[in-house]
C-alpha positions in Angstrom: 102.5 97.3 69.1 104.0 100.8 69.7 107.7 101.4 69.2 110.5 101.5 71.9 114.0 102.4 71.4 115.7 101.2 74.0 119.3 102.5 75.6 122.1 100.1 77.2 121.3 101.2 80.7 117.5 100.9 80.3 118.0 97.2 78.9 120.3 95.9 82.0 118.2 97.5 84.5 115.0 95.4 83.2 117.7 92.7 82.7 119.0 91.9 86.1 115.5 91.6 87.6 114.4 89.1 84.5 114.5 85.9 87.0 111.5 87.6 89.0 108.0 86.6 88.3 106.4 88.7 86.6 109.8 89.3 84.2 110.1 93.0 83.5 112.6 92.4 80.1 109.9 89.8 78.8 107.0 92.5 79.4 108.8 95.2 77.4 109.4 92.5 74.9 105.9 91.5 74.6 104.3 95.3 74.4 106.8 96.9 72.9 108.7 96.5 69.0 112.0 97.4 70.9 114.6 98.5 68.9 118.2 99.1 69.5 121.4 100.5 67.7 124.5 98.9 66.7 126.3 101.0 69.2 124.1 99.6 72.2 124.4 95.6 71.1 128.3 96.5 71.3 127.4 97.8 74.5 125.5 95.1 75.1 128.4 92.6 74.4 130.9 94.5 76.4 129.2 94.5 79.3 128.2 90.7 79.4 132.1 90.2 79.7 132.0 91.3 83.3 131.4 88.5 86.1 128.5 90.7 88.0 124.9 91.8 87.8 125.2 93.9 84.9 127.1 91.8 83.0 124.3 89.2 83.7 121.8 91.2 83.2 124.0 92.0 79.6 123.4 88.8 78.7 120.2 88.4 79.3 119.5 91.1 76.8 121.7 89.3 74.6 120.1 86.0 75.0 116.8 87.1 74.2 118.3 88.6 70.7 115.9 87.6 68.2 112.9 89.8 70.1 115.2 93.2 69.3 115.8 94.8 66.4 119.0 95.8 65.5 119.1 99.2 63.1 122.2 100.7 61.8 122.6 104.8 62.0 124.7 107.3 61.7 125.2 109.7 64.4 126.7 113.1 65.3 130.2 112.1 67.0 130.6 115.9 68.3 127.5 115.4 70.6 128.2 115.2 74.3 126.7 111.6 74.6 128.2 108.0 75.0 127.9 105.9 71.8 124.7 104.0 72.6 123.0 106.9 73.8 123.8 109.2 71.1 123.0 106.3 68.1 120.0 105.7 70.7 118.7 109.4 70.3 119.4 109.6 66.6 117.0 106.2 66.1 114.7 107.0 68.4 114.1 110.8 66.0 114.4 108.9 63.1 111.9 106.2 63.8 110.1 108.7 65.2 109.2 106.2 68.1 106.7 106.3 71.0 109.2 105.4 73.8 113.1 106.0 74.6 113.9 103.5 77.5 116.7 105.0 79.4 118.1 105.3 82.6 121.5 107.9 82.6 120.1 109.5 85.3 122.5 112.2 84.9 122.0 112.9 81.4 118.2 113.1 81.0 118.0 116.7 80.7 120.6 116.3 77.7 118.3 113.5 76.4 115.1 114.6 76.9 116.1 117.8 74.7 117.0 115.9 72.0 114.6 113.9 71.4 112.3 115.5 68.8 108.4 113.3 69.4 109.5 110.7 71.3 108.3 110.1 74.9 111.7 109.5 77.2 110.7 107.2 80.1 113.4 105.2 82.4 113.0 101.9 84.3 110.7 103.3 87.2 108.4 105.2 84.7 108.2 101.8 82.6 107.1 100.0 85.9 104.2 102.6 86.1 103.5 102.5 82.7 103.1 98.1 83.9 101.0 99.1 86.6 98.7 101.0 84.4 98.5 98.2 82.1 97.6 96.3 84.6 100.5 94.0 83.7 102.0 94.0 87.0 100.5 95.0 90.2 101.9 98.0 92.6 103.6 95.3 94.8 105.0 93.3 91.8 106.6 96.0 90.5 107.9 97.5 93.7 109.8 94.1 94.4 111.1 94.6 90.3 111.9 98.3 91.7 114.3 96.8 94.7 115.7 94.4 93.0 116.8 96.4 90.4 117.4 99.3 92.6 119.7 97.2 94.7 121.6 95.6 91.5 122.1 99.2 90.1 123.3 100.7 93.2 120.4 102.8 93.0 119.7 103.4 97.0 121.8 107.0 97.3 120.3 108.3 94.2 118.0 111.1 94.1 115.8 110.8 91.1 115.7 106.8 92.2 114.3 107.4 95.3 111.5 109.9 93.8 110.3 107.1 91.8 110.0 104.9 94.2 108.0 107.1 96.2 105.8 107.6 93.0 105.5 103.7 92.6 104.4 103.5 95.8 101.6 106.0 94.8 100.5 104.4 91.7 
């Protein structure tokens, strides 16, 4: 089973559509060995206290905690990412993960440059992977993308718009 290291943003994105059938969070947890660093767990716990889609998504991820492996890492405190992203990048490099799931669209260049041998994937990219694996149909992926996009306020995001058009062609 391939290792996927996840940042908070990617897990919350998948989890806001977890009630959908098929469930994108369940697919991810079934297909990959999902690792998170302790700061991501802490962020999920903090976000789960909010009474909104993000809070419910974080709570859904925490409810699936038995399907996650939480790791301790030492991070470079001076690195210009938040604690969760910093720790997740460090973990991905430490374990030579196949994939790094992150939806911090404004920081993707820095995150990509920080990964040694790990492929950076966003939630839209992961949905495209699920299509290629025949885990989702194109229509199912687009429905899930729309649910996530609405919950995550991606409507005005140029990256998300481009990603949706790529999913439409998958």
